[in-house]
C-alpha positions in Angstrom: -15.6 19.2 -6.9 -18.6 19.1 -5.7 -18.9 21.3 -1.8 -21.4 22.4 0.6 -19.4 25.3 2.5 -15.9 25.8 2.1 -13.4 24.9 4.3 -10.9 27.8 4.8 -7.8 27.3 7.3 -6.1 30.6 6.7 -6.2 34.4 6.0 -4.6 37.0 4.3 -3.2 39.8 6.1 -0.5 42.5 5.5 2.1 40.6 6.7 1.2 37.7 4.6 -1.1 34.2 5.6 -1.9 33.8 8.9 -3.4 30.4 10.0 -6.8 30.7 11.5 -9.2 28.3 13.1 -6.7 25.2 12.4 -7.7 21.8 12.9 -7.1 20.0 15.9 -8.4 16.8 15.4 -8.5 15.1 12.1 -9.9 11.6 11.3 -8.6 9.7 8.3 -10.8 6.6 7.7 -9.1 3.8 5.1 -10.3 0.2 5.8 -9.4 -1.2 2.5 -7.0 -3.6 1.7 -3.5 -3.8 2.6 -1.5 -2.1 0.2 -4.4 0.3 -0.1 -3.9 1.5 3.3 0.0 1.8 2.1 -0.9 4.1 -0.5 -3.1 6.6 1.9 0.2 7.4 3.5 1.7 10.2 1.4 -1.8 12.3 2.1 -1.6 11.7 5.9 2.1 12.7 5.9 1.0 16.2 4.0 -1.8 16.5 6.3 0.8 16.3 9.3 3.1 19.0 7.3 0.3 21.4 7.1 -1.3 21.0 10.2 1.8 19.9 12.2 -0.1 21.1 15.5 -3.1 18.8 14.5 -3.8 15.3 16.2 -4.1 13.0 13.3 -6.5 9.5 13.9 -6.6 6.8 11.8 -9.1 4.2 11.4 -8.3 0.8 9.2 -7.9 -3.0 9.7 -6.3 -5.1 12.4 -3.7 -6.1 10.3 -3.1 -2.4 8.8 -2.3 -1.0 11.9 1.1 -2.5 11.8 1.9 -0.5 9.3 0.4 2.5 10.5 2.9 1.8 14.3 5.4 4.2 14.8 4.4 6.7 12.0 5.2 10.4 13.4 2.5 11.9 11.0 -0.2 9.5 13.3 -1.2 9.9 16.9 -3.8 7.1 17.3 -4.6 4.3 14.9 -8.1 3.1 15.9 -8.8 -0.3 14.6 -12.0 -1.3 12.8 -12.5 -5.2 12.6 -15.4 -5.0 10.2 -15.2 -8.8 9.2 -15.6 -10.3 12.8 -15.5 -9.0 15.9 -17.1 -5.4 14.9 -19.4 -6.3 11.7 -22.6 -5.4 11.3 -24.9 -2.8 12.5 -23.7 -3.0 16.0 -20.3 -2.5 14.8 -20.8 0.6 13.0 -22.9 2.1 15.4 -20.3 1.5 18.5 -17.6 2.4 16.6 -19.7 5.9 15.7 -20.2 6.6 19.1 -16.5 6.3 20.2 -15.5 8.5 17.4 -18.2 10.9 18.0 -16.5 11.1 21.3 -13.4 12.1 20.0 -15.2 15.3 18.9 -12.7 15.8 15.6 -12.9 18.8 13.4 -12.5 17.3 10.3 -12.5 14.2 8.3 -10.4 13.2 5.1 -12.1 9.5 3.5 -10.8 7.9 0.8 -12.7 4.5 1.5 -15.9 4.9 -0.3 -18.3 1.9 0.8 -21.8 2.9 2.2 -20.4 1.0 5.7 -18.0 3.9 6.3 -20.0 6.8 4.8 -22.8 6.0 7.4 -20.0 5.7 10.2 -19.0 9.3 9.3 -21.9 10.1 9.2 -22.9 9.2 12.3 -20.0 10.5 14.3 -21.5 14.2 13.9 -17.6 15.7 12.3 -17.6 19.0 11.5 -16.3 19.2 8.3 -16.5 15.6 5.7 -14.6 15.1 2.8 -14.6 12.5 0.4 -14.8 11.3 -3.4 -17.3 11.9 -5.8 -17.4 8.1 -6.2 -18.2 7.4 -2.8 -21.5 5.4 -1.9 -23.9 7.9 0.0 -21.2 11.2 -1.3 -24.1 13.8 0.5 -22.6 13.0 3.5 -19.5 14.7 2.8 -19.2 18.2 2.7 -16.7 18.3 -0.1 -17.1 15.2 -2.5 -14.1 15.5 -4.5 -13.7 14.1 -8.4 -12.1 10.5 -8.1 -9.3 10.7 -11.3 -9.8 7.5 -12.8 -6.4 8.1 -14.9 -3.8 9.4 -11.4 -2.1 7.0 -9.5 -3.7 6.3 -6.2 -1.3 7.8 -4.5 -2.1 11.2 -6.3 -5.9 10.5 -5.9 -6.0 10.7 -2.5 -3.7 13.3 -2.3 -6.8 15.0 -4.0 -8.8 14.8 -1.4 -6.9 17.4 0.5 -7.7 20.5 -2.3 -10.3 21.5 -0.6 -7.9 22.3 2.2 -6.1 23.9 0.1 -2.7 21.7 0.0 -1.4 20.7 -3.2 1.9 18.4 -3.7 4.7 20.2 -4.4 6.9 17.1 -5.2 6.2 13.5 -5.3 5.3 12.1 -2.0 6.0 8.5 -1.4 4.9 6.6 1.6 7.1 5.8 4.4 6.8 3.1 7.2 8.6 3.1 10.4 10.2 -0.7 11.4 10.8 -0.7 15.2 14.2 -0.9 16.8 12.5 -4.8 18.1 11.9 -5.2 14.2 15.1 -4.6 13.3 16.7 -6.4 15.5 14.5 -9.9 15.2 15.2 -9.3 11.1 19.0 -9.3 12.6 18.6 -12.6 14.0 16.9 -14.0 11.2 19.3 -13.5 8.4 22.1 -14.7 11.1 20.8 -17.6 11.8 20.5 -18.4 8.1 24.2 -17.8 7.7 22.9 -14.4 5.2 26.8 -13.0 5.6 26.6 -11.0 2.0 24.0 -8.4 3.0 25.0 -6.0 0.0 23.7 -8.4 -2.5 20.4 -9.7 -1.3 16.6 -9.8 -3.7 13.5 -10.4 -2.4 10.5 -12.2 -4.2 7.2 -11.7 -3.2 5.1 -14.4 -5.0 1.8 -14.4 -3.4 -2.0 -12.4 -4.2 -5.4 -12.5 -2.8 -6.3 -13.0 -6.6 -5.1 -15.9 -8.7 -5.1 -13.9 -12.0 -2.7 -11.4 -10.3 -0.3 -14.0 -9.5 2.9 -15.0 -11.9 3.6 -19.0 -12.1 5.2 -20.5 -9.3 7.8 -22.3 -10.8 8.7 -19.0 -13.1 9.3 -17.9 -9.7 11.7 -20.3 -8.6 13.5 -20.1 -12.0 13.8 -16.4 -11.9 15.3 -16.8 -8.0 17.9 -19.7 -9.2 19.1 -17.1 -12.2 19.6 -14.7 -9.5 21.5 -17.2 -6.8 23.4 -18.1 -9.4 24.7 -14.3 -9.8 25.6 -14.5 -6.1 22.7 -12.6 -4.7 20.8 -14.2 -1.7 17.1 -14.7 -2.7 14.7 -13.8 -0.1 11.5 -15.5 -0.5 8.6 -13.0 1.4 5.0 -13.2 1.8 2.7 -13.9 5.0 1.5 -16.7 6.6 -1.2 -17.5 3.6 1.9 -17.9 1.4 3.7 -20.3 3.5 3.4 -23.2 1.2 4.0 -21.6 -2.1 7.3 -20.0 -0.6 8.0 -23.7 0.1 6.8 -25.3 -3.3 9.4 -22.0 -4.9 12.5 -23.0 -2.6 12.0 -26.7 -2.8 11.7 -26.7 -6.6 15.5 -24.0 -6.9 16.8 -26.2 -4.6 20.0 -23.6 -4.0 21.2 -22.8 -0.4 21.5 -18.9 -1.4 17.4 -18.8 -1.6 15.8 -18.5 1.6 12.1 -18.9 2.5 10.8 -16.1 4.8 7.1 -16.7 4.3 5.2 -16.9 7.7 8.6 -15.9 9.5 7.6 -12.1 9.8 5.8 -9.6 10.6 4.4 -7.0 8.6 7.1 -4.1 9.7 9.8 -6.9 9.9 8.7 -8.1 6.6 9.5 -4.2 5.7 12.9 -3.5 7.4 13.9 -7.3 5.2 12.7 -5.7 1.9 14.0 -2.5 2.5 17.4 -4.2 3.0 17.3 -5.5 -0.4 18.7 -4.3 -3.8 15.3 -4.9 -5.6 11.8 -6.8 -4.8 10.3 -8.8 -7.4 6.3 -9.0 -7.1 3.2 -9.4 -8.5 0.6 -6.6 -8.3 0.2 -6.8 -4.6 0.3 -5.2 -1.1 4.3 -5.8 -0.9 4.7 -4.0 -4.7 4.1 -0.9 -2.2 6.2 -1.5 1.1 9.3 -1.8 -1.8 7.9 1.6 -2.6 7.8 2.8 1.1 10.7 1.1 1.9 12.3 2.6 -1.5 13.8 0.0 -2.5 13.4 -0.6 -6.3 10.9 -2.1 -7.5 10.1 -5.1 -10.2 6.4 -5.8 -11.1 4.6 -8.6 -12.6 1.1 -7.4 -13.9 -1.3 -9.7 -15.4 -5.2 -9.6 -14.9 -4.8 -6.0 -14.1 -2.8 -2.9 -15.7 -0.9 0.2 -14.3 -3.3 2.3 -15.6 -5.2 1.4 -13.0 -3.3 3.3 -10.3 -1.4 1.2 -8.3 1.8 0.8 -10.3 4.5 1.2 -8.2 4.9 4.6 -7.7 9.0 5.0 -7.0 11.4 6.9 -9.3 13.1 3.9 -10.5 10.4 1.3 -10.1 9.2 -1.3 -13.2 6.4 -3.0 -14.9 6.7 -5.8 -16.4 3.6 -6.9 -18.3 2.4 -8.3 -22.2 0.9 -5.3 -23.6 -2.0 -5.4 -26.9 -4.0 -8.4 -25.2 -7.5 -7.6 -26.4 -8.4 -10.0 -22.7 -6.6 -7.5 -20.8 -7.3 -5.9 -18.3 -9.8 -8.5 -17.4 -11.1 -7.1 -13.9 -9.6 -4.2 -11.4 -8.8 -6.8 -9.0 -8.1 -9.8 -11.1 -10.2 -13.0 -10.0 -9.7 -16.3 -9.2 -9.2 -17.7 -12.6 -8.9 -17.0 -16.8 -12.3 -16.0 -17.8 -11.3 -17.1 -20.9 -9.2 -19.8 -20.3 -6.2 -19.0 -21.8 -4.2 -17.1 -19.0 -2.0 -15.7 -22.0 -1.0 -12.3 -19.9 0.8 -14.3 -17.3 1.7 -17.4 -19.7 3.5 -15.3 -22.1 5.6 -13.6 -19.1 9.3 -15.8 -19.5 11.5 -15.7 -16.4 14.3 -15.2 -18.6 12.3 -12.1 -19.4 11.8 -10.9 -16.1 15.4 -11.6 -15.0 16.7 -9.6 -18.2 14.8 -6.8 -16.5 15.7 -7.0 -13.2 19.4 -7.2 -14.1 19.2 -3.5 -16.3 17.4 -2.3 -13.1 19.7 -3.2 -10.6 22.7 -1.7 -13.1 20.8 1.3 -13.1 20.3 1.3 -9.4 23.5 0.4 -8.2 
């Protein structure tokens, strides 16, 4: 770990440890993918636990900001629309001015882009902690080593080490759907006459990257297997997954399989997933929603591998993958098409293989 100076918030007295000069205003900056924002929450929760009187603000994207709503560890969510209304240098300087006026004592920055480093530098925050792999890492007073072999949650928590904060237990992210979200999900289930809510399965077939997406027809086959076992199957996802959701429901042709894609907000989807016995998903954001809602996760991995640090983090979660392929992994985020044209990493995962593992998971967590 590279440091310039030492962050110290405690001193030892005859009576024990007394806290001095606690940060009053803390900024966390994370504008990556939706899943990355969820994986930042354990770090934020630990920050709040260590400095309960500090105001913790978070800069994130407009879409991801919904995930942070109602979270008791967060005071203010600052939206940064870096792709549209606030893109370019104008947006960078405008945000930096906003942040500088808030006079933060401490910034903890898991995001590693040059744009982020520039904003943090221009904001004039007194103490700045980032990763050693961040672009323009010299702007950080403390550059913490990015451990490639750790889970992303643990890597983010490492950023707290200059503050003397170390995990004493496995810290999971938590999401907080509102009462309105809960009511909306109740209405959604009632309108679809889903009466046996003790036996619900969530299926998330979408992904930004094609090579991280298991075949739609196999999701349909698996959903039909689960429906025939008496489970109500909820196909979940955003508006971008609506066509995929319709295709799965139409292919399966079973009244116990319901399409929820594009019909719920992010926190409403989280509430629905939280009520399910298991979530079956690709290596995508819903995976981390399942963990945050304490729903057992069965994650199908193709082009990517759990060793990248983005596997489901819950105690009972499982990964379904084809091990031993020389071509795998082909990229850290996957890609739009298989680089060797075989797509063997997903083609070799049959519906029955996933079904068997899910049934075992359900039996183990019943």
